[in-house]
MMTF fields as JSON, N, C-alpha, C and O atoms, coordinates in Angstrom:
{
  "mmtfVersion": "1.0.0",
  "mmtfProducer": "UNKNOWN",
  "numBonds": 435,
  "numAtoms": 436,
  "numGroups": 109,
  "numChains": 1,
  "numModels": 1,
  "chainsPerModel": [1],
  "groupsPerChain": [109],
  "chainIdList": ["A"],
  "bondAtomList": [4, 2, 8, 6, 12, 10, 16, 14, 20, 18, 24, 22, 28, 26, 32, 30, 36, 34, 40, 38, 44, 42, 48, 46, 52, 50, 56, 54, 60, 58, 64, 62, 68, 66, 72, 70, 76, 74, 80, 78, 84, 82, 88, 86, 92, 90, 96, 94, 100, 98, 104, 102, 108, 106, 112, 110, 116, 114, 120, 118, 124, 122, 128, 126, 132, 130, 136, 134, 140, 138, 144, 142, 148, 146, 152, 150, 156, 154, 160, 158, 164, 162, 168, 166, 172, 170, 176, 174, 180, 178, 184, 182, 188, 186, 192, 190, 196, 194, 200, 198, 204, 202, 208, 206, 212, 210, 216, 214, 220, 218, 224, 222, 228, 226, 232, 230, 236, 234, 240, 238, 244, 242, 248, 246, 252, 250, 256, 254, 260, 258, 264, 262, 268, 266, 272, 270, 276, 274, 280, 278, 284, 282, 288, 286, 292, 290, 296, 294, 300, 298, 304, 302, 308, 306, 312, 310, 316, 314, 320, 318, 324, 322, 328, 326, 332, 330, 336, 334, 340, 338, 344, 342, 348, 346, 352, 350, 356, 354, 360, 358, 364, 362, 368, 366, 372, 370, 376, 374, 380, 378, 384, 382, 388, 386, 392, 390, 396, 394, 400, 398, 404, 402, 408, 406, 412, 410, 416, 414, 420, 418, 424, 422, 428, 426, 432, 430],
  "bondOrderList": [1, 1, 1, 1, 1, 1, 1, 1, 1, 1, 1, 1, 1, 1, 1, 1, 1, 1, 1, 1, 1, 1, 1, 1, 1, 1, 1, 1, 1, 1, 1, 1, 1, 1, 1, 1, 1, 1, 1, 1, 1, 1, 1, 1, 1, 1, 1, 1, 1, 1, 1, 1, 1, 1, 1, 1, 1, 1, 1, 1, 1, 1, 1, 1, 1, 1, 1, 1, 1, 1, 1, 1, 1, 1, 1, 1, 1, 1, 1, 1, 1, 1, 1, 1, 1, 1, 1, 1, 1, 1, 1, 1, 1, 1, 1, 1, 1, 1, 1, 1, 1, 1, 1, 1, 1, 1, 1, 1],
  "groupList": [{"groupName": "MET", "atomNameList": ["N", "CA", "C", "O"], "elementList": ["N", "C", "C", "O"], "formalChargeList": [0, 0, 0, 0], "bondAtomList": [1, 0, 2, 1, 3, 2], "bondOrderList": [1, 1, 2], "singleLetterCode": "M", "chemCompType": "L-PEPTIDE LINKING"}, {"groupName": "SER", "atomNameList": ["N", "CA", "C", "O"], "elementList": ["N", "C", "C", "O"], "formalChargeList": [0, 0, 0, 0], "bondAtomList": [1, 0, 2, 1, 3, 2], "bondOrderList": [1, 1, 2], "singleLetterCode": "S", "chemCompType": "L-PEPTIDE LINKING"}, {"groupName": "PRO", "atomNameList": ["N", "CA", "C", "O"], "elementList": ["N", "C", "C", "O"], "formalChargeList": [0, 0, 0, 0], "bondAtomList": [1, 0, 2, 1, 3, 2], "bondOrderList": [1, 1, 2], "singleLetterCode": "P", "chemCompType": "L-PEPTIDE LINKING"}, {"groupName": "ALA", "atomNameList": ["N", "CA", "C", "O"], "elementList": ["N", "C", "C", "O"], "formalChargeList": [0, 0, 0, 0], "bondAtomList": [1, 0, 2, 1, 3, 2], "bondOrderList": [1, 1, 2], "singleLetterCode": "A", "chemCompType": "L-PEPTIDE LINKING"}, {"groupName": "GLU", "atomNameList": ["N", "CA", "C", "O"], "elementList": ["N", "C", "C", "O"], "formalChargeList": [0, 0, 0, 0], "bondAtomList": [1, 0, 2, 1, 3, 2], "bondOrderList": [1, 1, 2], "singleLetterCode": "E", "chemCompType": "L-PEPTIDE LINKING"}, {"groupName": "ILE", "atomNameList": ["N", "CA", "C", "O"], "elementList": ["N", "C", "C", "O"], "formalChargeList": [0, 0, 0, 0], "bondAtomList": [1, 0, 2, 1, 3, 2], "bondOrderList": [1, 1, 2], "singleLetterCode": "I", "chemCompType": "L-PEPTIDE LINKING"}, {"groupName": "PHE", "atomNameList": ["N", "CA", "C", "O"], "elementList": ["N", "C", "C", "O"], "formalChargeList": [0, 0, 0, 0], "bondAtomList": [1, 0, 2, 1, 3, 2], "bondOrderList": [1, 1, 2], "singleLetterCode": "F", "chemCompType": "L-PEPTIDE LINKING"}, {"groupName": "LEU", "atomNameList": ["N", "CA", "C", "O"], "elementList": ["N", "C", "C", "O"], "formalChargeList": [0, 0, 0, 0], "bondAtomList": [1, 0, 2, 1, 3, 2], "bondOrderList": [1, 1, 2], "singleLetterCode": "L", "chemCompType": "L-PEPTIDE LINKING"}, {"groupName": "GLY", "atomNameList": ["N", "CA", "C", "O"], "elementList": ["N", "C", "C", "O"], "formalChargeList": [0, 0, 0, 0], "bondAtomList": [1, 0, 2, 1, 3, 2], "bondOrderList": [1, 1, 2], "singleLetterCode": "G", "chemCompType": "PEPTIDE LINKING"}, {"groupName": "ASP", "atomNameList": ["N", "CA", "C", "O"], "elementList": ["N", "C", "C", "O"], "formalChargeList": [0, 0, 0, 0], "bondAtomList": [1, 0, 2, 1, 3, 2], "bondOrderList": [1, 1, 2], "singleLetterCode": "D", "chemCompType": "L-PEPTIDE LINKING"}, {"groupName": "THR", "atomNameList": ["N", "CA", "C", "O"], "elementList": ["N", "C", "C", "O"], "formalChargeList": [0, 0, 0, 0], "bondAtomList": [1, 0, 2, 1, 3, 2], "bondOrderList": [1, 1, 2], "singleLetterCode": "T", "chemCompType": "L-PEPTIDE LINKING"}, {"groupName": "ARG", "atomNameList": ["N", "CA", "C", "O"], "elementList": ["N", "C", "C", "O"], "formalChargeList": [0, 0, 0, 0], "bondAtomList": [1, 0, 2, 1, 3, 2], "bondOrderList": [1, 1, 2], "singleLetterCode": "R", "chemCompType": "L-PEPTIDE LINKING"}, {"groupName": "ASN", "atomNameList": ["N", "CA", "C", "O"], "elementList": ["N", "C", "C", "O"], "formalChargeList": [0, 0, 0, 0], "bondAtomList": [1, 0, 2, 1, 3, 2], "bondOrderList": [1, 1, 2], "singleLetterCode": "N", "chemCompType": "L-PEPTIDE LINKING"}, {"groupName": "VAL", "atomNameList": ["N", "CA", "C", "O"], "elementList": ["N", "C", "C", "O"], "formalChargeList": [0, 0, 0, 0], "bondAtomList": [1, 0, 2, 1, 3, 2], "bondOrderList": [1, 1, 2], "singleLetterCode": "V", "chemCompType": "L-PEPTIDE LINKING"}, {"groupName": "GLN", "atomNameList": ["N", "CA", "C", "O"], "elementList": ["N", "C", "C", "O"], "formalChargeList": [0, 0, 0, 0], "bondAtomList": [1, 0, 2, 1, 3, 2], "bondOrderList": [1, 1, 2], "singleLetterCode": "Q", "chemCompType": "L-PEPTIDE LINKING"}, {"groupName": "LYS", "atomNameList": ["N", "CA", "C", "O"], "elementList": ["N", "C", "C", "O"], "formalChargeList": [0, 0, 0, 0], "bondAtomList": [1, 0, 2, 1, 3, 2], "bondOrderList": [1, 1, 2], "singleLetterCode": "K", "chemCompType": "L-PEPTIDE LINKING"}, {"groupName": "HIS", "atomNameList": ["N", "CA", "C", "O"], "elementList": ["N", "C", "C", "O"], "formalChargeList": [0, 0, 0, 0], "bondAtomList": [1, 0, 2, 1, 3, 2], "bondOrderList": [1, 1, 2], "singleLetterCode": "H", "chemCompType": "L-PEPTIDE LINKING"}, {"groupName": "TRP", "atomNameList": ["N", "CA", "C", "O"], "elementList": ["N", "C", "C", "O"], "formalChargeList": [0, 0, 0, 0], "bondAtomList": [1, 0, 2, 1, 3, 2], "bondOrderList": [1, 1, 2], "singleLetterCode": "W", "chemCompType": "L-PEPTIDE LINKING"}, {"groupName": "TYR", "atomNameList": ["N", "CA", "C", "O"], "elementList": ["N", "C", "C", "O"], "formalChargeList": [0, 0, 0, 0], "bondAtomList": [1, 0, 2, 1, 3, 2], "bondOrderList": [1, 1, 2], "singleLetterCode": "Y", "chemCompType": "L-PEPTIDE LINKING"}],
  "groupTypeList": [0, 1, 2, 3, 4, 5, 6, 3, 3, 7, 8, 9, 2, 10, 11, 7, 1, 7, 5, 3, 11, 7, 8, 9, 8, 12, 8, 11, 1, 5, 13, 14, 7, 8, 4, 8, 7, 2, 5, 1, 11, 14, 3, 13, 3, 15, 16, 7, 4, 13, 7, 16, 8, 3, 8, 7, 13, 11, 11, 11, 15, 14, 8, 11, 4, 13, 16, 6, 3, 7, 11, 11, 4, 3, 13, 3, 3, 3, 14, 9, 17, 7, 8, 11, 13, 8, 3, 14, 17, 9, 8, 10, 7, 3, 11, 7, 15, 3, 6, 3, 4, 8, 4, 9, 18, 2, 2, 6, 2],
  "groupIdList": [1, 2, 3, 4, 5, 6, 7, 8, 9, 10, 11, 12, 13, 14, 15, 16, 17, 18, 19, 20, 21, 22, 23, 24, 25, 26, 27, 28, 29, 30, 31, 32, 33, 34, 35, 36, 37, 38, 39, 40, 41, 42, 43, 44, 45, 46, 47, 48, 49, 50, 51, 52, 53, 54, 55, 56, 57, 58, 59, 60, 61, 62, 63, 64, 65, 66, 67, 68, 69, 70, 71, 72, 73, 74, 75, 76, 77, 78, 79, 80, 81, 82, 83, 84, 85, 86, 87, 88, 89, 90, 91, 92, 93, 94, 95, 96, 97, 98, 99, 100, 101, 102, 103, 104, 105, 106, 107, 108, 109],
  "secStructList": [7, 7, 2, 2, 2, 2, 2, 2, 2, 2, 1, 1, 2, 2, 2, 2, 2, 2, 2, 2, 2, 2, 6, 6, 1, 7, 7, 3, 3, 2, 2, 2, 2, 2, 6, 6, 7, 1, 1, 7, 2, 2, 2, 2, 2, 2, 2, 2, 2, 2, 2, 2, 2, 2, 6, 1, 3, 3, 3, 3, 3, 3, 6, 6, 3, 3, 3, 3, 3, 3, 7, 2, 2, 2, 2, 2, 2, 2, 2, 2, 2, 2, 2, 2, 2, 2, 2, 2, 2, 2, 2, 2, 2, 2, 2, 2, 2, 2, 2, 2, 6, 6, 7, 7, 7, 7, 7, 7, 7],
  "xCoordList": [96.734, 95.886, 95.163, 94.389, 95.46, 94.852, 93.623, 93.524, 92.714, 91.553, 91.945, 91.326, 93.029, 93.405, 93.786, 93.436, 94.553, 94.927, 93.651, 93.536, 92.757, 91.581, 90.729, 90.311, 90.503, 89.689, 90.376, 89.686, 91.649, 92.455, 92.291, 92.113, 92.363, 92.101, 90.74, 90.533, 89.76, 88.389, 87.968, 86.85, 88.848, 88.645, 88.645, 88.758, 88.516, 88.472, 87.287, 87.064, 86.5, 85.268, 85.591, 84.798, 86.664, 86.977, 87.251, 86.765, 88.058, 88.24, 86.968, 86.756, 86.108, 84.82, 84.012, 83.406, 84.052, 83.357, 83.981, 83.222, 85.243, 85.877, 85.498, 85.268, 85.445, 84.997, 83.564, 83.246, 82.669, 81.345, 81.19, 80.361, 82.091, 82.047, 82.484, 81.949, 83.343, 83.881, 82.961, 83.174, 81.922, 81.091, 80.297, 79.888, 80.064, 79.33, 80.106, 79.577, 81.435, 82.193, 82.931, 83.743, 82.686, 83.335, 84.638, 84.632, 85.733, 86.944, 86.833, 86.091, 87.547, 87.482, 88.902, 89.759, 89.097, 90.352, 90.353, 89.302, 91.489, 91.633, 90.698, 90.04, 90.685, 89.844, 88.395, 87.653, 87.937, 86.593, 86.198, 85.1, 87.059, 86.706, 86.742, 86.063, 87.526, 87.57, 86.489, 86.364, 85.689, 84.613, 83.62, 83.032, 83.481, 82.557, 83.144, 82.497, 84.354, 84.975, 85.648, 86.186, 85.686, 86.303, 87.849, 88.389, 88.513, 89.918, 90.558, 89.87, 91.95, 92.652, 92.781, 92.48, 93.255, 93.51, 94.671, 94.655, 95.64, 96.708, 96.262, 96.801, 95.251, 94.811, 94.016, 94.067, 93.266, 92.503, 93.505, 93.277, 94.585, 95.629, 96.227, 96.46, 96.483, 97.039, 96.093, 96.508, 94.87, 93.822, 93.753, 93.731, 93.715, 93.694, 95.032, 94.97, 96.128, 97.284, 97.096, 97.528, 96.493, 96.232, 95.313, 95.537, 94.304, 93.326, 94.049, 93.835, 94.875, 95.623, 96.628, 96.758, 97.273, 98.189, 97.537, 98.129, 96.2, 95.349, 94.793, 94.223, 94.957, 94.484, 92.988, 92.382, 92.435, 90.981, 90.762, 89.672, 91.727, 91.53, 92.741, 93.844, 92.465, 93.611, 93.691, 92.7, 94.933, 95.083, 95.592, 96.307, 95.165, 95.556, 95.793, 94.948, 96.94, 97.326, 96.609, 96.688, 95.923, 95.142, 95.58, 95.043, 96.484, 97.017, 97.827, 98.754, 97.485, 98.156, 97.491, 97.986, 96.392, 95.686, 95.799, 96.0, 95.656, 95.541, 94.159, 93.574, 93.596, 92.178, 92.266, 93.138, 91.337, 91.24, 89.889, 88.885, 89.918, 88.8, 88.742, 89.784, 87.533, 87.411, 87.813, 87.51, 88.493, 88.798, 87.725, 87.794, 86.721, 85.547, 85.937, 85.295, 86.989, 87.373, 87.954, 87.848, 88.51, 88.991, 87.818, 87.851, 86.781, 85.598, 84.937, 84.525, 84.838, 84.203, 84.945, 84.303, 86.259, 87.105, 86.735, 86.613, 86.578, 86.202, 84.775, 84.534, 83.857, 82.522, 82.584, 81.904, 83.378, 83.481, 84.034, 83.488, 85.013, 85.561, 84.519, 84.365, 83.744, 82.735, 81.644, 81.132, 81.29, 80.322, 80.746, 79.93, 82.077, 82.515, 82.525, 82.184, 82.924, 82.933, 81.45, 81.148, 80.566, 79.216, 78.617, 77.87, 78.914, 78.445, 78.993, 78.295, 80.249, 80.759, 80.032, 79.673, 79.774, 79.041, 77.665, 77.181, 76.973, 75.628, 75.623, 74.737, 76.622, 76.666, 76.961, 76.387, 77.855, 78.2, 76.971, 76.719, 76.245, 75.028, 73.913, 73.199, 73.764, 72.844, 73.16, 72.247, 74.4, 74.818, 74.596, 74.177, 74.864, 74.639, 73.195, 72.858, 72.32, 70.898, 70.432, 69.721, 70.804, 70.353, 70.868, 70.091, 72.088, 72.65, 71.776, 71.419, 71.422, 70.755, 69.274, 68.643, 68.779, 67.404, 67.384, 66.327, 68.465, 68.575, 68.447, 68.157, 68.642, 68.544, 69.895, 70.929, 69.858, 71.117, 71.638, 70.867, 72.923, 73.548, 74.735, 75.464, 74.896, 76.084, 77.369, 77.454, 78.385, 79.71, 80.266, 79.731, 81.399, 82.025, 82.702, 83.28, 82.624, 83.245, 84.739, 85.413],
  "yCoordList": [103.17, 102.627, 101.391, 101.445, 100.323, 99.064, 98.765, 99.281, 97.952, 97.592, 97.096, 97.454, 96.224, 95.743, 96.807, 96.717, 97.901, 98.945, 99.734, 100.1, 99.959, 100.704, 99.934, 100.508, 98.657, 97.879, 97.659, 97.619, 97.519, 97.41, 98.727, 98.683, 99.847, 101.147, 101.302, 101.875, 100.779, 100.894, 99.85, 99.91, 98.893, 97.846, 98.202, 97.336, 99.491, 99.926, 100.807, 101.746, 100.524, 101.395, 102.863, 103.684, 103.238, 104.643, 105.275, 106.362, 104.546, 105.125, 105.212, 106.17, 104.206, 104.287, 105.556, 106.274, 105.768, 106.94, 108.217, 109.107, 108.353, 109.482, 109.71, 110.831, 108.512, 108.602, 109.133, 109.991, 108.634, 109.094, 110.603, 111.291, 111.075, 112.512, 113.29, 114.378, 112.853, 113.481, 113.38, 114.021, 112.536, 112.191, 113.378, 113.346, 114.397, 115.551, 116.45, 117.438, 116.091, 116.866, 118.067, 118.689, 118.406, 119.453, 118.97, 117.943, 119.672, 119.384, 119.74, 120.658, 119.046, 119.272, 119.158, 118.406, 119.853, 119.732, 118.539, 117.922, 118.141, 117.006, 117.246, 116.326, 118.465, 118.753, 118.609, 118.034, 119.112, 118.883, 117.502, 117.119, 116.665, 115.286, 114.468, 113.448, 114.92, 114.166, 114.477, 113.788, 115.478, 115.851, 114.695, 114.131, 114.393, 113.296, 111.845, 110.85, 111.812, 110.434, 110.172, 111.129, 109.0, 108.641, 108.384, 107.527, 109.145, 108.933, 110.305, 111.323, 110.331, 111.592, 112.127, 111.463, 113.396, 114.061, 113.35, 113.225, 112.9, 112.201, 110.874, 110.442, 110.225, 108.92, 109.203, 108.439, 110.323, 110.704, 111.022, 110.645, 111.701, 112.016, 110.766, 110.703, 109.736, 108.485, 107.723, 107.192, 107.703, 107.163, 107.814, 107.15, 109.187, 109.983, 109.689, 109.665, 109.486, 109.138, 107.823, 107.724, 106.798, 105.543, 105.728, 105.169, 106.534, 106.838, 107.593, 107.347, 108.479, 109.252, 108.342, 108.475, 107.481, 106.537, 105.614, 105.222, 105.267, 104.443, 105.202, 104.608, 106.51, 107.361, 107.802, 108.362, 107.536, 107.825, 109.274, 109.786, 109.974, 111.364, 112.188, 111.678, 113.461, 114.379, 115.368, 115.662, 115.896, 116.862, 118.153, 118.157, 119.27, 120.522, 121.436, 121.567, 122.03, 122.913, 124.266, 124.911, 124.662, 125.903, 126.676, 126.427, 127.574, 128.256, 127.294, 126.652, 127.192, 126.287, 124.938, 124.019, 124.789, 123.501, 122.76, 123.342, 121.445, 120.625, 120.151, 119.604, 120.343, 119.955, 118.691, 118.533, 117.816, 116.561, 116.586, 117.064, 116.011, 115.892, 114.527, 113.935, 114.011, 112.744, 112.819, 113.791, 111.776, 111.637, 110.782, 109.555, 111.406, 110.639, 109.649, 108.618, 109.985, 109.033, 107.679, 106.616, 107.752, 106.548, 105.736, 104.507, 106.393, 105.651, 105.036, 103.876, 105.819, 105.343, 104.058, 103.103, 104.072, 102.947, 101.662, 100.553, 101.883, 100.775, 100.307, 99.101, 101.199, 100.807, 100.01, 98.994, 100.458, 99.733, 98.309, 97.322, 98.216, 96.859, 95.949, 94.791, 96.558, 95.707, 95.337, 94.218, 96.245, 95.953, 94.824, 93.982, 94.788, 93.701, 92.35, 91.315, 92.392, 91.156, 90.704, 89.51, 91.662, 91.301, 90.678, 89.703, 91.188, 90.651, 89.237, 88.371, 89.021, 87.653, 86.705, 85.625, 87.046, 86.254, 86.017, 84.89, 87.029, 86.829, 85.742, 84.887, 85.789, 84.817, 83.41, 82.415, 83.366, 82.05, 81.461, 80.263, 82.221, 81.8, 81.382, 80.413, 82.128, 81.761, 80.389, 79.603, 80.12, 78.874, 77.753, 76.658, 77.994, 77.042, 76.746, 75.586, 77.696, 77.536, 76.66, 75.682, 76.975, 76.219, 74.847, 73.932, 74.567, 73.205, 72.493, 71.337, 73.098, 72.425, 72.14, 71.21, 72.916, 72.715, 71.844, 71.674, 71.328, 70.424, 71.064, 70.373, 72.358, 73.135, 73.319, 73.163, 73.667, 73.914, 75.206, 76.096, 75.287, 76.493, 76.829, 75.972, 78.142, 78.587, 78.289, 78.26, 78.062, 77.834, 79.074, 80.164, 78.92, 80.1, 80.882, 80.291, 82.152, 83.039, 82.843, 83.474],
  "zCoordList": [93.777, 94.813, 94.262, 93.306, 94.906, 94.437, 95.328, 96.442, 94.842, 95.639, 96.989, 97.991, 97.043, 98.389, 99.367, 100.544, 98.883, 99.722, 100.208, 101.377, 99.299, 99.638, 100.718, 101.724, 100.465, 101.338, 102.674, 103.693, 102.73, 103.943, 104.816, 106.033, 104.117, 104.827, 105.354, 106.424, 104.588, 105.023, 106.058, 106.57, 106.371, 107.292, 108.789, 109.656, 109.052, 110.494, 110.71, 109.945, 111.755, 112.008, 112.143, 111.683, 112.723, 112.895, 111.517, 111.203, 110.701, 109.263, 108.467, 107.723, 108.618, 107.924, 108.395, 107.6, 109.733, 110.261, 109.662, 109.277, 109.567, 108.973, 107.501, 107.048, 106.744, 105.274, 105.255, 104.431, 106.164, 106.196, 106.422, 105.824, 107.37, 107.754, 106.51, 106.296, 105.738, 104.551, 103.326, 102.297, 103.491, 102.272, 101.741, 100.58, 102.512, 102.014, 101.091, 100.582, 100.859, 99.917, 100.545, 99.86, 101.788, 102.452, 103.099, 103.778, 102.91, 103.613, 105.039, 105.391, 105.892, 107.291, 107.983, 107.519, 108.998, 109.78, 110.581, 110.752, 111.111, 112.036, 113.306, 113.789, 113.784, 114.975, 114.652, 115.449, 113.496, 113.099, 112.883, 113.287, 112.234, 112.017, 113.331, 113.45, 114.289, 115.531, 116.487, 117.5, 116.235, 117.222, 117.461, 116.539, 118.719, 119.026, 118.925, 119.254, 118.469, 118.453, 119.752, 120.308, 120.306, 121.523, 121.436, 122.135, 120.573, 120.344, 120.393, 120.322, 120.521, 120.533, 119.15, 118.158, 119.108, 117.836, 117.131, 115.906, 117.852, 117.22, 116.597, 115.579, 117.238, 116.644, 115.388, 114.425, 115.4, 114.2, 113.056, 111.907, 113.38, 112.375, 111.763, 110.556, 112.634, 112.203, 111.237, 110.207, 111.609, 110.711, 109.393, 108.358, 109.409, 108.148, 107.318, 106.088, 107.924, 107.172, 106.467, 105.318, 107.041, 106.474, 105.207, 104.133, 105.438, 104.303, 103.202, 102.015, 103.598, 102.6, 101.763, 100.546, 102.462, 101.89, 100.868, 99.862, 101.201, 100.309, 99.125, 98.21, 99.14, 98.078, 98.26, 97.346, 99.438, 99.627, 100.003, 99.75, 100.592, 100.981, 100.463, 100.266, 100.262, 99.955, 101.086, 101.754, 101.297, 102.365, 101.721, 100.719, 102.377, 101.941, 103.173, 104.059, 103.172, 104.29, 104.128, 103.082, 105.179, 105.229, 106.418, 107.497, 106.337, 107.486, 108.335, 107.84, 109.601, 110.573, 110.587, 111.239, 109.894, 109.906, 108.572, 107.506, 108.701, 107.53, 107.369, 108.304, 106.184, 105.871, 105.022, 104.167, 105.298, 104.47, 103.774, 104.303, 102.486, 101.679, 101.021, 100.741, 100.766, 100.188, 98.688, 97.995, 98.228, 96.814, 96.22, 96.297, 95.622, 95.058, 93.993, 93.797, 93.322, 92.193, 92.836, 92.224, 93.97, 94.659, 95.162, 95.103, 95.656, 96.107, 94.88, 94.901, 93.814, 92.636, 92.098, 91.661, 92.145, 91.717, 92.58, 92.06, 93.846, 94.776, 94.397, 94.342, 94.144, 93.801, 92.475, 92.338, 91.525, 90.223, 90.532, 90.04, 91.269, 91.588, 92.185, 91.795, 93.23, 93.851, 92.83, 92.862, 91.943, 90.879, 89.995, 89.621, 89.636, 88.719, 89.442, 88.869, 90.71, 91.514, 91.794, 91.767, 92.056, 92.227, 90.915, 91.002, 89.797, 88.521, 88.282, 87.753, 88.679, 88.551, 89.398, 88.928, 90.675, 91.566, 91.102, 91.211, 90.574, 90.054, 88.974, 88.941, 88.099, 87.008, 87.563, 87.121, 88.524, 89.154, 89.86, 89.73, 90.562, 91.313, 90.354, 90.611, 89.232, 88.24, 87.585, 87.333, 87.323, 86.755, 87.806, 87.429, 89.113, 90.121, 90.324, 90.56, 90.251, 90.322, 89.183, 89.416, 87.977, 86.832, 86.957, 86.683, 87.338, 87.534, 88.573, 88.346, 89.662, 90.745, 90.311, 90.813, 89.427, 88.939, 87.667, 87.058, 87.287, 86.152, 84.846, 83.87, 84.736, 83.476, 82.87, 83.518, 81.56, 80.87, 81.49, 81.847, 81.606, 82.156, 81.314, 80.814, 81.178, 80.284, 80.924, 82.152, 80.152, 80.718, 81.309, 81.106, 82.083, 82.658, 81.517, 80.606, 81.582, 80.496, 80.438, 79.624]
}
């Protein structure tokens, strides 16, 4: 699972909603996850397959139903990536500020 795959999968409001519903750590069925959403059960299943393909959720068959759960390690990997990018931008902006204010600024790493 690459950051690009993860963020592409998260680039849809319905999929973000599904991730939020799974955020409490409890696995849920497609029916449970779809409650209150203005889309069909089949559409929920397709969104969950995208999330599964990106490694963000795992599925487990329980009787006749399939339950989905959040893969916290995948979410943590995305957070780590965002943290690294954020730190790079913080350094870049600090150098730009120092340059604009006529101060010495450290070179790029």
